[in-house]
Backbone bond lengths (Angstrom), bond angles and torsions (degrees), N, CA, C in turn:
res aa  C-N    CA-C-N  psi(-1)  N-CA   C-N-CA  omega(-1)  CA-C   N-CA-C  phi
1 M - - - 1.459 - - 1.482 109.29 -
2 K 1.419 117.81 154.80 1.418 119.53 -171.10 1.532 107.65 -124.29
3 S 1.409 111.76 144.70 1.512 122.78 170.27 1.490 107.23 -139.97
4 F 1.365 116.00 119.04 1.480 121.20 179.88 1.527 108.35 42.47
5 D 1.326 115.37 51.52 1.488 130.91 174.20 1.502 109.58 58.79
6 R 1.346 118.95 15.52 1.369 124.38 167.17 1.660 111.05 -85.02
7 T 1.334 117.18 133.45 1.440 118.45 173.57 1.571 108.43 -82.88
8 V 1.322 116.13 117.03 1.425 125.06 -177.95 1.631 110.05 -97.22
9 D 1.217 116.75 104.87 1.511 116.25 -167.16 1.572 106.71 -146.33
10 Y 1.258 118.59 20.74 1.422 122.05 -175.12 1.599 107.40 -128.13
11 L 1.325 119.51 119.35 1.462 120.58 -179.67 1.447 110.80 -123.78
12 R 1.411 114.55 123.65 1.359 127.83 -179.63 1.433 113.44 -92.01
13 L 1.308 128.72 108.15 1.438 124.39 -176.13 1.403 114.11 -104.84
14 S 1.274 119.17 123.43 1.493 119.72 176.99 1.453 106.65 -92.47
15 V 1.325 114.57 118.04 1.478 122.20 -179.20 1.477 118.23 -87.46
16 T 1.262 115.44 -7.81 1.460 120.91 176.63 1.567 105.10 -168.98
17 D 1.410 118.80 153.93 1.316 121.25 179.16 1.684 103.37 -105.51
18 R 1.377 115.52 1.28 1.472 114.82 176.12 1.435 114.80 -74.61
19 C 1.278 117.77 151.67 1.387 120.36 176.98 1.518 113.07 -149.67
20 N 1.370 120.96 152.23 1.461 127.88 -177.91 1.508 110.47 -103.05
21 E 1.324 115.97 11.71 1.520 122.10 170.60 1.474 106.86 -131.92
22 R 1.415 118.30 174.32 1.347 122.84 179.54 1.515 107.18 -139.21
23 C 1.373 116.39 71.26 1.530 116.55 -173.24 1.506 108.59 -70.05
24 L 1.422 113.97 144.73 1.422 117.94 178.93 1.464 116.28 -58.51
25 Y 1.350 115.73 -32.49 1.466 122.92 -173.25 1.551 114.37 -91.49
26 C 1.384 116.10 2.79 1.465 119.30 -171.32 1.584 109.38 -132.91
27 R 1.291 116.36 -53.07 1.356 117.43 -176.48 1.547 117.46 -121.14
28 P 1.353 115.67 110.10 1.479 117.98 -173.61 1.415 113.86 -59.32
29 R 1.387 120.06 157.52 1.495 119.37 -174.79 1.597 110.84 -64.69
30 Q 1.249 114.24 -26.13 1.487 116.06 -172.56 1.596 107.50 -92.70
31 Y 1.269 122.07 -7.02 1.465 120.57 -167.72 1.656 107.31 -79.08
32 A 1.248 116.13 129.38 1.561 121.11 173.39 1.426 104.00 -144.78
33 G 1.324 123.41 57.11 1.432 124.82 -173.18 1.458 116.04 -62.51
34 W 1.360 113.00 -25.68 1.520 116.52 -172.50 1.539 111.65 -95.25
35 N 1.369 120.43 -1.09 1.481 117.02 -175.58 1.406 114.16 -61.79
36 G 1.385 111.27 128.29 1.491 121.31 -177.86 1.490 113.71 76.90
37 T 1.335 120.66 11.39 1.505 118.37 178.26 1.434 111.15 -127.58
38 T 1.280 112.46 167.38 1.513 118.42 175.17 1.582 105.12 -103.50
39 D 1.324 111.04 174.22 1.629 114.73 172.38 1.460 106.78 -61.78
40 D 1.271 111.72 141.24 1.460 120.51 -179.38 1.541 118.00 -69.72
41 L 1.425 114.79 -37.89 1.440 120.29 -177.54 1.429 109.08 -95.16
42 T 1.332 124.14 138.28 1.385 125.93 179.91 1.629 103.87 -85.96
43 D 1.402 113.47 172.07 1.474 116.94 176.36 1.493 111.80 -60.98
44 A 1.362 113.40 -39.51 1.475 118.28 -178.39 1.567 109.49 -67.78
45 D 1.286 117.89 -35.57 1.481 118.34 176.16 1.458 110.81 -62.44
46 L 1.387 121.25 -46.07 1.378 120.88 -177.32 1.490 111.89 -63.01
47 V 1.401 116.08 -46.45 1.412 116.13 179.97 1.507 113.61 -61.81
48 R 1.452 115.09 -31.47 1.438 113.75 -179.92 1.523 108.99 -71.42
49 I 1.269 116.43 -40.43 1.509 116.70 179.20 1.549 110.19 -60.33
50 V 1.256 119.80 -45.68 1.393 115.70 177.98 1.518 117.56 -62.07
51 R 1.378 113.32 -39.20 1.506 120.72 171.69 1.496 112.76 -55.46
52 V 1.341 119.41 -47.41 1.418 118.95 -177.34 1.543 109.12 -74.18
53 S 1.219 119.33 -39.11 1.480 121.38 -179.64 1.492 109.91 -62.86
54 A 1.356 120.26 -39.85 1.460 124.99 174.86 1.556 110.70 -63.98
55 E 1.256 119.71 -39.54 1.431 117.02 171.29 1.423 117.48 -65.53
56 L 1.332 119.09 -19.07 1.484 124.10 175.82 1.591 111.76 -85.96
57 G 1.307 112.60 -14.32 1.491 114.26 177.86 1.522 114.83 125.29
58 F 1.290 115.86 -6.05 1.549 117.24 176.34 1.493 113.30 -69.44
59 R 1.327 120.53 133.58 1.450 119.90 -173.45 1.528 113.45 -123.28
60 K 1.551 117.20 -19.48 1.437 117.60 -174.58 1.479 100.34 -122.23
61 F 1.449 112.55 136.46 1.424 121.36 -178.26 1.512 106.29 -133.57
62 R 1.316 114.18 145.94 1.486 125.11 179.10 1.465 110.25 -141.13
63 L 1.350 109.20 123.80 1.583 117.68 -176.98 1.543 103.71 -95.90
64 T 1.449 106.86 125.88 1.425 118.22 -176.55 1.515 112.12 -128.13
65 G 1.324 116.84 -164.28 1.391 123.66 178.21 1.491 111.52 -152.76
66 G 1.267 121.83 -151.58 1.455 129.96 19.19 1.598 107.85 34.44
67 E 1.242 113.54 -154.04 1.401 123.40 176.16 1.575 112.06 -108.30
68 P 1.293 116.60 98.71 1.460 119.48 -172.02 1.428 118.35 -60.63
69 L 1.344 120.59 -21.35 1.396 118.51 178.07 1.539 113.45 -82.04
70 L 1.314 118.52 3.11 1.481 123.83 166.19 1.497 110.01 -79.59
71 R 1.290 117.24 -15.55 1.532 115.95 -177.04 1.563 110.31 -73.48
72 P 1.271 120.60 125.34 1.454 124.05 174.47 1.516 108.20 -52.99
73 N 1.273 115.17 140.04 1.591 123.20 168.48 1.565 105.89 63.43
74 L 1.293 119.88 37.16 1.480 116.46 177.46 1.505 111.92 -68.68
75 A 1.258 119.03 -34.13 1.486 120.89 176.61 1.524 113.52 -68.76
76 G 1.405 114.73 -30.91 1.440 116.49 169.76 1.461 116.85 -65.92
77 I 1.409 115.68 -40.35 1.379 118.45 175.83 1.556 114.23 -63.95
78 V 1.313 113.74 -39.57 1.505 118.21 177.51 1.562 110.49 -62.83
79 A 1.365 115.27 -37.98 1.471 121.21 179.39 1.532 110.26 -62.53
80 Q 1.282 116.58 -38.22 1.496 120.95 -174.27 1.503 105.61 -75.91
81 I 1.264 122.49 -48.35 1.484 123.37 -175.64 1.469 111.87 -73.50
82 S 1.212 123.10 -17.88 1.461 127.29 -179.93 1.460 106.46 -77.19
83 Q 1.309 122.92 -20.43 1.430 125.14 -178.95 1.541 113.11 -87.77
84 L 1.490 115.73 -12.21 1.369 117.18 -170.69 1.515 110.17 -74.24
85 P 1.368 116.77 143.82 1.483 117.39 172.04 1.507 115.42 -59.27
86 G 1.351 120.15 138.87 1.345 128.93 179.99 1.483 116.78 85.26
87 V 1.316 119.81 -9.60 1.418 121.26 169.64 1.355 117.52 -79.35
88 E 1.466 118.57 111.54 1.388 126.38 -174.44 1.537 115.30 -93.71
89 C 1.306 116.91 -34.17 1.487 121.45 -172.13 1.442 107.95 -150.65
90 I 1.400 112.30 133.20 1.422 119.33 174.45 1.634 104.98 -124.48
91 G 1.246 111.15 124.61 1.556 122.25 175.32 1.451 115.51 -113.33
92 I 1.342 120.80 157.27 1.334 127.27 172.44 1.504 115.66 -118.63
93 S 1.215 126.61 130.22 1.549 129.72 171.00 1.498 107.10 -104.80
94 T 1.365 117.17 122.38 1.450 119.78 -174.99 1.529 108.42 -150.76
95 N 1.331 116.22 160.01 1.453 125.08 173.59 1.555 111.93 -82.86
96 G 1.297 109.84 -7.86 1.609 112.62 175.35 1.387 119.46 87.66
97 L 1.411 118.95 -10.49 1.478 118.14 -172.94 1.497 113.72 -64.09
98 K 1.339 118.52 -31.97 1.469 123.94 -177.61 1.504 113.75 -102.55
99 L 1.302 117.81 7.32 1.471 119.39 177.54 1.477 115.67 -68.95
100 P 1.350 119.63 -25.79 1.414 116.29 179.83 1.459 112.69 -60.83
101 E 1.322 118.00 -30.43 1.371 117.90 178.66 1.566 115.34 -97.28
102 L 1.254 117.91 -22.49 1.470 123.78 -172.72 1.473 115.77 -111.84
103 A 1.343 123.32 -7.27 1.364 121.66 177.29 1.508 117.68 -61.78
104 Q 1.263 120.30 -41.65 1.494 125.84 176.02 1.589 109.38 -63.58
105 P 1.357 117.37 -54.57 1.440 119.54 177.76 1.488 116.43 -53.36
106 L 1.350 114.69 -45.64 1.500 120.45 176.54 1.531 109.17 -58.80
107 R 1.254 114.78 -50.32 1.496 113.44 -173.19 1.617 106.66 -66.43
108 A 1.290 120.70 -41.42 1.454 126.18 175.13 1.467 113.24 -54.77
109 A 1.336 116.14 -37.85 1.430 121.59 -179.98 1.503 117.95 -72.53
110 G 1.437 113.90 -17.75 1.441 120.35 -177.32 1.485 121.08 123.33
111 A 1.320 114.27 2.51 1.567 118.95 178.56 1.539 100.84 -75.19
112 R 1.407 112.74 134.80 1.462 117.31 -174.85 1.519 111.64 -102.45
113 T 1.386 118.46 -31.10 1.417 127.18 -175.80 1.453 112.07 -131.67
114 V 1.333 117.52 158.80 1.468 120.84 -179.88 1.614 104.68 -148.52
115 N 1.323 115.83 123.96 1.539 125.36 168.86 1.481 110.51 -100.38
116 I 1.340 115.41 127.48 1.351 120.54 -174.90 1.561 110.70 -122.85
117 S 1.359 117.91 126.02 1.352 123.28 -177.61 1.482 111.33 -73.74
118 L 1.387 114.55 125.72 1.527 117.93 176.67 1.549 108.18 -139.90
119 D 1.294 117.70 98.52 1.439 115.72 -170.65 1.650 114.48 -97.90
120 A 1.377 111.55 3.12 1.484 114.25 177.98 1.540 104.31 -170.62
121 L 1.319 113.87 157.98 1.499 123.43 170.51 1.504 112.52 -104.40
122 S 1.314 118.98 -14.31 1.386 130.85 176.85 1.557 106.05 -77.19
123 P 1.315 126.88 113.79 1.440 125.85 178.84 1.534 110.17 -56.80
124 E 1.348 121.63 -35.70 1.409 119.72 -175.43 1.669 107.96 -73.43
125 T 1.299 117.65 -42.85 1.369 122.79 176.70 1.612 111.04 -64.22
126 Y 1.316 119.28 -48.17 1.370 126.08 175.82 1.630 107.41 -49.26
127 R 1.299 114.41 -49.06 1.489 116.47 -177.01 1.473 111.92 -70.50
128 R 1.302 114.98 -29.43 1.460 117.31 -179.68 1.528 110.78 -70.77
129 V 1.326 117.39 -34.49 1.523 121.25 -177.10 1.489 106.87 -80.77
130 T 1.356 118.57 -42.18 1.446 117.30 -162.90 1.581 112.45 -120.18
131 G 1.372 113.70 -16.95 1.564 111.59 -175.04 1.528 113.32 84.56
132 G 1.293 117.82 -1.80 1.385 120.42 -164.70 1.561 114.90 -103.93
133 D 1.279 116.98 -175.79 1.457 123.78 -173.72 1.615 106.94 -109.11
134 L 1.282 115.74 108.95 1.485 120.00 -173.69 1.607 107.75 -67.33
135 D 1.188 118.43 -39.67 1.458 120.73 -174.06 1.671 107.52 -59.41
136 R 1.354 108.74 -39.83 1.563 112.36 176.25 1.479 115.43 -62.86
137 V 1.474 112.15 -40.32 1.441 114.78 176.94 1.483 114.26 -64.48
138 M 1.241 115.13 -39.69 1.568 119.17 178.76 1.520 110.95 -64.96
139 E 1.263 117.97 -33.39 1.525 120.48 170.38 1.517 110.26 -68.86
140 G 1.268 115.77 -33.74 1.516 116.55 175.99 1.549 111.04 -67.78
141 I 1.339 120.59 -40.88 1.471 125.20 176.67 1.493 108.78 -57.75
142 R 1.319 117.14 -50.44 1.424 117.79 -178.60 1.524 112.30 -63.02
143 A 1.285 117.72 -30.04 1.517 120.10 -176.85 1.508 107.06 -76.48
144 A 1.314 115.76 -36.59 1.486 121.43 173.30 1.509 116.88 -54.93
145 R 1.363 111.02 -46.72 1.462 118.10 175.54 1.449 116.07 -65.08
146 R 1.416 114.97 -39.21 1.430 117.37 174.82 1.496 118.60 -59.71
147 A 1.418 108.10 -36.70 1.488 118.15 -172.42 1.564 111.52 -71.45
148 G 1.333 117.96 -13.15 1.431 122.27 167.56 1.566 112.48 84.41
149 F 1.350 118.78 29.02 1.415 119.89 171.02 1.467 113.22 -56.17
150 E 1.395 119.85 148.55 1.404 123.66 -177.83 1.594 107.63 -66.30
151 W 1.167 117.16 -38.53 1.566 125.21 172.71 1.388 113.61 -130.09
152 V 1.414 123.31 130.26 1.384 122.57 154.15 1.536 105.65 -115.56
153 K 1.332 108.89 132.60 1.482 112.41 -175.45 1.616 101.91 -132.31
154 L 1.372 109.10 144.92 1.548 121.91 176.54 1.512 110.49 -97.48
155 N 1.329 115.60 135.27 1.504 122.25 177.51 1.534 107.83 -117.08
156 T 1.408 109.31 128.20 1.483 115.74 172.81 1.474 110.71 -126.27
157 V 1.285 118.13 131.00 1.494 126.93 176.42 1.534 106.85 -88.54
158 L 1.316 119.15 119.84 1.496 123.72 177.50 1.390 111.10 -73.31
159 M 1.330 111.97 126.97 1.545 116.68 173.89 1.548 106.88 -139.98
160 R 1.343 119.69 114.81 1.376 125.94 -166.47 1.549 113.59 -59.33
161 S 1.304 110.95 -40.37 1.507 114.42 -178.24 1.399 119.86 -86.91
162 L 1.451 114.61 0.61 1.494 119.63 -174.27 1.433 111.95 -125.55
163 N 1.410 123.30 -51.82 1.489 121.42 -172.72 1.441 112.03 -122.80
164 E 1.309 121.32 21.82 1.385 118.36 179.91 1.498 116.06 -62.68
165 S 1.328 119.50 -39.29 1.354 124.56 172.08 1.502 115.84 -65.58
166 E 1.261 120.39 -17.71 1.370 125.08 174.26 1.387 124.33 -74.58
167 I 1.407 115.25 -8.17 1.479 125.98 -170.57 1.508 108.85 -64.28
168 W 1.383 117.17 -54.87 1.471 117.67 -175.67 1.466 111.76 -64.08
169 P 1.357 119.06 -48.39 1.497 120.11 178.50 1.609 109.56 -50.95
170 L 1.299 114.93 -45.68 1.513 120.75 -179.21 1.475 111.70 -60.62
171 I 1.393 117.23 -41.10 1.483 119.41 173.60 1.386 113.99 -64.51
172 R 1.343 121.25 -40.26 1.476 122.00 178.39 1.564 109.48 -63.49
173 F 1.386 113.43 -44.50 1.344 116.97 178.31 1.434 117.78 -59.18
174 S 1.319 121.81 -43.44 1.447 126.60 175.48 1.505 110.61 -61.97
175 S 1.305 116.89 -44.10 1.527 118.75 177.43 1.553 111.97 -60.92
176 E 1.346 115.24 -42.04 1.441 118.92 175.79 1.565 117.11 -63.84
177 Q 1.444 112.84 -33.32 1.381 120.25 175.22 1.516 116.73 -78.32
178 G 1.340 113.78 -24.68 1.479 123.91 -179.69 1.579 107.03 77.43
179 V 1.260 114.45 42.22 1.496 120.37 179.59 1.475 107.11 -135.08
180 P 1.454 114.43 144.39 1.500 115.89 179.00 1.494 114.49 -69.32
181 L 1.320 115.99 151.31 1.469 118.89 173.32 1.612 109.97 -116.48
182 R 1.288 113.21 131.13 1.469 111.70 -178.16 1.641 105.78 -112.16
183 L 1.297 114.71 130.37 1.465 122.30 175.17 1.467 109.69 -101.87
184 I 1.331 113.97 126.66 1.467 121.60 -165.17 1.562 106.76 -121.63
185 E 1.303 116.55 130.62 1.510 119.97 174.30 1.447 111.72 -70.79
186 L 1.424 114.44 138.45 1.403 122.29 174.88 1.530 114.34 -56.28
187 M 1.436 115.00 135.40 1.505 116.84 -179.22 1.457 106.17 -121.73
188 P 1.355 119.53 154.09 1.460 121.57 177.42 1.555 115.28 -76.08
189 L 1.349 115.32 72.27 1.533 118.87 -173.49 1.494 112.33 -114.97
190 T 1.332 120.22 6.55 1.370 118.78 164.08 1.504 113.06 -112.68
191 S 1.384 116.45 -45.55 1.410 125.88 170.40 1.476 109.30 -155.39
192 R 1.256 119.15 159.33 1.520 121.68 174.86 1.488 112.91 -59.24
193 D 1.332 115.85 -30.89 1.445 123.35 -175.48 1.610 109.73 -68.05
194 V 1.203 120.97 -18.60 1.387 123.11 175.12 1.484 117.11 -62.93
195 L 1.391 114.44 -34.93 1.453 123.06 176.96 1.492 118.02 -90.39
196 T 1.336 108.97 83.62 1.442 117.64 -178.59 1.518 108.05 -119.72
197 P 1.402 114.23 157.96 1.559 115.26 172.21 1.530 113.65 -51.16
198 A 1.343 113.86 -34.49 1.501 115.26 176.50 1.398 121.08 -65.76
199 N 1.448 112.51 -23.23 1.510 115.34 -179.90 1.468 110.89 -107.12
200 F 1.389 120.44 -25.21 1.516 118.00 -165.48 1.537 107.52 -85.32
201 L 1.280 119.14 133.66 1.453 132.81 174.31 1.504 109.68 -121.05
202 S 1.284 120.92 121.08 1.399 117.38 -174.79 1.493 110.91 -91.90
203 V 1.308 118.57 157.22 1.501 119.50 178.77 1.553 115.00 -66.38
204 G 1.413 109.19 -28.39 1.434 116.52 174.19 1.521 115.46 -58.35
205 E 1.289 111.31 -44.40 1.499 118.20 -179.40 1.500 109.91 -70.37
206 V 1.366 123.45 -34.20 1.389 128.08 171.69 1.549 110.59 -62.47
207 I 1.312 117.11 -50.27 1.414 117.00 -175.86 1.538 107.63 -62.68
208 R 1.346 122.52 -41.16 1.473 125.68 177.32 1.537 106.98 -51.87
209 W 1.291 113.80 -52.80 1.458 119.16 -172.10 1.619 109.47 -66.98
210 L 1.209 117.54 -34.98 1.537 121.15 176.59 1.548 111.32 -64.81
211 R 1.339 113.01 -42.22 1.474 117.53 177.13 1.402 116.44 -59.50
212 R 1.348 115.78 -22.20 1.530 115.41 176.45 1.443 111.32 -77.72
213 R 1.364 117.24 -12.55 1.490 119.61 -178.89 1.543 111.86 -107.30
214 E 1.331 115.12 -33.83 1.535 116.89 -179.94 1.488 107.57 -151.26
215 E 1.271 117.35 163.81 1.437 123.64 175.38 1.454 106.66 -80.72
216 L 1.361 116.30 141.80 1.423 121.93 179.95 1.496 108.13 -111.46
217 E 1.249 117.72 116.74 1.584 124.17 -176.73 1.412 106.29 -96.61
218 P 1.377 118.89 115.01 1.539 124.46 -179.98 1.582 102.23 -58.73
219 M 1.309 107.24 151.01 1.537 120.23 176.55 1.521 106.45 -130.05
220 P 1.385 113.46 69.56 1.585 116.86 -170.81 1.475 108.00 -66.19
221 D 1.285 122.92 -25.11 1.461 122.24 -176.41 1.582 114.37 -94.66
222 A 1.234 112.50 -0.46 1.569 116.92 -177.16 1.451 107.31 -57.53
223 R 1.287 121.70 129.78 1.416 127.44 169.53 1.455 110.18 -124.76
224 L 1.365 114.22 81.08 1.480 122.09 -175.02 1.525 110.81 -98.23
225 G 1.293 115.82 15.85 1.558 117.26 -177.82 1.418 104.38 165.38
226 H 1.378 113.64 -158.94 1.414 122.57 -179.70 1.431 119.54 -120.37
227 G 1.328 115.22 10.14 1.539 123.73 -179.29 1.442 117.99 -100.52
228 P 1.316 122.61 -167.90 1.464 127.48 -165.00 1.613 113.38 -91.79
229 A 1.262 122.29 2.16 1.368 126.21 -176.83 1.461 113.28 -57.75
230 K 1.414 115.52 136.11 1.447 118.22 169.22 1.451 110.97 -106.66
231 Y 1.332 120.30 127.04 1.377 122.26 -166.73 1.555 112.22 -105.02
232 Y 1.482 113.85 148.16 1.327 118.12 175.46 1.605 105.71 -137.60
233 R 1.279 113.52 153.41 1.516 119.00 176.56 1.565 107.01 -106.02
234 L 1.232 120.99 133.27 1.450 124.34 -178.81 1.597 104.79 -88.68
235 S 1.341 115.53 128.96 1.455 121.33 -163.45 1.462 111.65 -67.98
236 R 1.207 128.11 -32.72 1.493 127.07 -171.45 1.629 105.52 -94.94
237 S 1.278 112.80 -49.68 1.457 114.89 -168.44 1.568 108.06 -81.78
238 G 1.291 119.64 -29.12 1.376 124.76 -178.27 1.489 116.14 87.33
239 A 1.408 111.98 0.68 1.464 117.99 -176.92 1.630 110.28 -64.80
240 V 1.338 107.89 143.31 1.493 112.04 178.04 1.566 106.60 -107.53
241 V 1.378 116.33 124.16 1.420 123.18 -175.12 1.429 109.10 -123.91
242 G 1.347 116.97 130.27 1.448 125.35 174.18 1.546 108.28 -103.62
243 F 1.420 113.69 148.73 1.399 115.27 -179.50 1.546 107.56 -129.20
244 I 1.313 119.04 129.61 1.452 127.30 -175.67 1.461 105.97 -117.04
245 G 1.361 121.71 100.97 1.472 125.67 -177.38 1.482 111.12 -112.68
246 A 1.335 117.27 83.79 1.424 121.75 -172.85 1.519 107.01 -77.11
247 L 1.280 119.44 -26.43 1.468 124.91 -173.99 1.574 114.20 -89.11
248 T 1.394 114.12 -35.21 1.417 123.56 -174.69 1.432 116.63 -104.21
249 N 1.285 121.73 -22.67 1.409 124.65 173.72 1.543 112.72 -83.68
250 Q 1.333 112.44 113.86 1.442 118.42 -175.68 1.426 111.14 -72.20
251 H 1.282 122.83 -16.75 1.403 127.39 -176.77 1.550 111.29 -103.26
252 F 1.174 118.62 7.38 1.543 128.77 -172.56 1.424 110.63 -44.53
253 C 1.400 119.72 -50.93 1.364 122.25 -166.66 1.518 115.79 -94.31
254 H 1.369 115.14 1.03 1.469 118.77 -170.68 1.519 112.39 -70.34
255 S 1.298 120.15 -15.74 1.476 121.77 175.50 1.453 111.73 -123.86
256 C 1.350 117.85 25.38 1.429 118.26 -178.44 1.506 112.39 -63.98
257 N 1.295 116.45 132.13 1.550 123.27 -177.88 1.431 117.06 -124.81
258 K 1.448 114.36 26.61 1.478 113.68 -173.61 1.494 110.54 -130.67
259 V 1.381 116.15 157.51 1.335 127.21 168.17 1.498 105.98 -130.25
260 R 1.291 122.81 149.05 1.488 133.79 179.40 1.583 113.70 -103.95
261 L 1.291 118.43 133.08 1.335 122.71 169.83 1.579 109.63 -105.48
262 T 1.333 118.27 116.75 1.458 116.34 179.81 1.537 112.44 -79.03
263 A 1.303 113.89 166.33 1.476 119.62 -176.15 1.485 111.57 -65.76
264 D 1.292 119.63 -19.57 1.478 120.25 -178.19 1.647 108.71 -103.65
265 G 1.273 116.60 22.02 1.385 120.12 168.41 1.477 119.85 83.52
266 R 1.412 117.95 35.11 1.390 120.21 -173.95 1.664 105.59 -125.25
267 L 1.237 116.70 134.03 1.372 122.72 171.38 1.539 113.85 -85.49
268 R 1.354 110.85 120.97 1.492 117.70 -175.06 1.544 106.72 -111.43
269 P 1.322 118.78 104.03 1.491 122.75 -177.79 1.575 111.59 -57.72
270 C 1.343 113.96 -38.11 1.556 115.64 -174.85 1.542 106.78 -134.58
271 L 1.293 117.59 134.32 1.436 125.05 172.24 1.560 110.16 -57.88
272 G 1.281 114.50 -41.88 1.522 121.63 -176.58 1.517 115.06 -87.38
273 H 1.329 119.07 19.21 1.535 125.78 177.78 1.518 106.28 -131.04
274 H 1.281 114.41 150.60 1.393 119.25 -179.17 1.533 110.44 -83.15
275 E 1.399 118.72 -22.25 1.476 119.60 -169.60 1.486 106.88 -62.81
276 E 1.363 113.10 142.34 1.495 128.70 177.75 1.517 109.78 -139.11
277 V 1.375 121.98 149.18 1.472 122.56 169.99 1.413 104.78 -124.71
278 S 1.318 120.23 129.47 1.423 127.36 -177.83 1.583 114.52 -80.73
279 L 1.415 110.18 134.33 1.501 111.79 177.91 1.518 107.17 -100.45
280 V 1.212 121.17 -1.12 1.436 121.88 -169.19 1.511 112.17 -58.18
281 E 1.354 115.56 -50.01 1.465 117.43 -177.71 1.596 109.21 -64.09
282 A 1.254 116.29 -44.07 1.449 119.55 179.88 1.484 110.62 -63.00
283 L 1.307 120.77 -31.93 1.526 117.73 173.31 1.520 117.03 -68.63
284 Q 1.360 113.67 -19.07 1.347 114.50 176.08 1.502 124.27 -73.21
285 D 1.426 105.11 -20.14 1.463 117.12 172.44 1.495 113.84 -76.39
286 Q 1.285 118.82 102.14 1.467 118.35 -178.00 1.543 111.34 -92.08
287 T 1.206 120.59 7.11 1.540 122.69 -174.43 1.525 104.41 -95.72
288 S 1.308 121.99 -24.53 1.415 119.11 -167.99 1.510 108.93 -153.91
289 D 1.351 119.63 143.51 1.479 124.57 179.01 1.513 111.19 -93.88
290 E 1.366 114.51 -3.94 1.532 121.36 -175.96 1.572 109.87 -60.18
291 P 1.275 120.03 -39.16 1.531 118.49 176.54 1.452 111.97 -59.65
292 L 1.440 117.46 -43.14 1.397 119.99 -178.99 1.522 109.13 -66.34
293 R 1.280 122.15 -42.69 1.448 124.11 177.79 1.545 110.16 -58.32
294 Q 1.274 117.00 -34.32 1.487 119.96 -177.09 1.512 108.76 -73.47
295 V 1.298 117.78 -36.54 1.515 117.24 176.66 1.502 110.93 -66.09
296 F 1.315 120.02 -41.26 1.395 123.18 172.19 1.501 115.29 -53.95
297 R 1.342 113.95 -47.62 1.481 121.26 178.07 1.600 110.15 -62.44
298 T 1.331 120.06 -41.24 1.350 122.22 171.56 1.524 116.53 -58.68
299 A 1.195 113.95 -46.49 1.472 122.17 -178.66 1.487 105.95 -61.26
300 I 1.327 124.81 -44.68 1.461 130.31 -172.18 1.556 103.74 -70.21
301 A 1.302 115.01 -45.01 1.472 118.94 -178.40 1.587 108.76 -61.61
302 N 1.378 118.28 -35.59 1.489 120.59 -173.99 1.542 107.47 -88.40
303 K 1.246 122.24 -0.70 1.443 123.91 -179.33 1.563 107.44 -59.61
304 P 1.360 119.35 122.96 1.508 120.31 -177.62 1.513 111.32 -80.19
305 W 1.306 110.05 161.80 1.624 113.29 178.41 1.502 110.92 -67.29
306 E 1.376 118.52 -35.06 1.333 117.24 177.82 1.563 110.01 -150.66
307 H 1.354 115.51 165.37 1.472 121.15 179.31 1.444 113.85 -74.21
308 S 1.411 119.27 169.28 1.478 125.51 -179.23 1.528 113.29 -109.04
309 F 1.331 117.41 16.18 1.437 120.61 -178.13 1.551 112.04 -56.71
310 R 1.324 115.27 -30.44 1.510 117.86 -177.76 1.397 111.55 -86.67
311 D 1.338 122.85 -0.24 1.396 123.41 -168.93 1.650 108.96 -115.51
312 S 1.322 116.27 51.10 1.489 120.56 179.30 1.575 107.42 55.43
313 Y 1.297 117.55 44.29 1.537 120.15 -178.57 1.487 106.02 -70.47
314 T 1.359 110.75 137.63 1.565 117.21 179.82 1.615 99.48 -121.39
315 P 1.119 121.92 125.33 1.566 128.06 175.05 1.526 107.70 -64.93
316 C 1.378 116.38 134.83 1.452 120.17 172.45 1.523 109.59 -91.63
317 R 1.298 116.37 -23.56 1.502 121.35 173.64 1.537 106.77 -150.08
318 P 1.323 119.00 150.66 1.376 121.25 -177.20 1.488 122.34 -71.24
319 M 1.315 122.56 170.87 1.445 125.34 -177.30 1.470 108.38 -60.56
320 T 1.275 122.11 -43.65 1.554 120.65 -179.40 1.435 113.24 -59.48
321 A 1.349 118.40 -22.60 1.534 120.67 172.97 1.473 113.38 -89.98
322 I 1.259 120.50 -12.51 1.446 124.80 -178.99 1.520 114.15 -94.11
323 G 1.307 110.07 -40.78 1.506 119.20 -176.05 1.594 107.57 104.76
324 G 1.372 102.98 145.89 1.575 112.13 -170.00 1.495 110.24 -88.81
């Protein structure tokens, strides 16, 4: 499917808005959107949505949250969608806390890649940013590598006042583990207040800092996933580092290929726009998939040319409710 001559073939499905961490950039301290509720979409709903989207030309799928590994029967869902015609790649985005038990079942079910959030190597800093247990995440990273995923990637959100000093240790760690590290600019996805000069650290500033330590060799042909990261190899350490600059890269959206499905059944054409199109009513029609197809067509038609993060964007609901 096309939007501004961009091929849109990547669907990120939030399978739950629940999470076992409380990251500063994703889930506001006051947010408890799931209290007293179950996940909105059934396993059958998710499989049907993937089937219909694949028929429309979507090829890459990523299961996100919240924390997707909290979803019951996640490996079973992966196994079902991996068998659907047109599905070329299934990835998982996770904080890693439940990977020690689930990495192997997910890989066996058909998941090909896994992205793991790792915002610090200092246990104290990690806990301050996420509220989580770093030792457990490290165990999850080891489990993912043992499971044999085609790609294991680490994701770090850059926060000047919190994890700036962690960047070089994280680069060394990724090099030692033989996995790419992606450094991601902070986006206003909990509240507008999170994006202040005191917190924001641009990828350009990090690149300039790294170039004073090592030569950065561009990897323009690197295809380490389906997203917008620009990759470099560090000359001495051999580390592969990707940079995602949603705020400072003026061309960030020009090749955007993705749509998000929220955990409550809405298609969101752009993370940085409020517009969403509900699939809930279309899912209730069990006699025809045409209403579902039409919602997808509407979402693609409404996909904007670029996000609004630079235009005093104020989130109406946080990242954990939208999907990573």
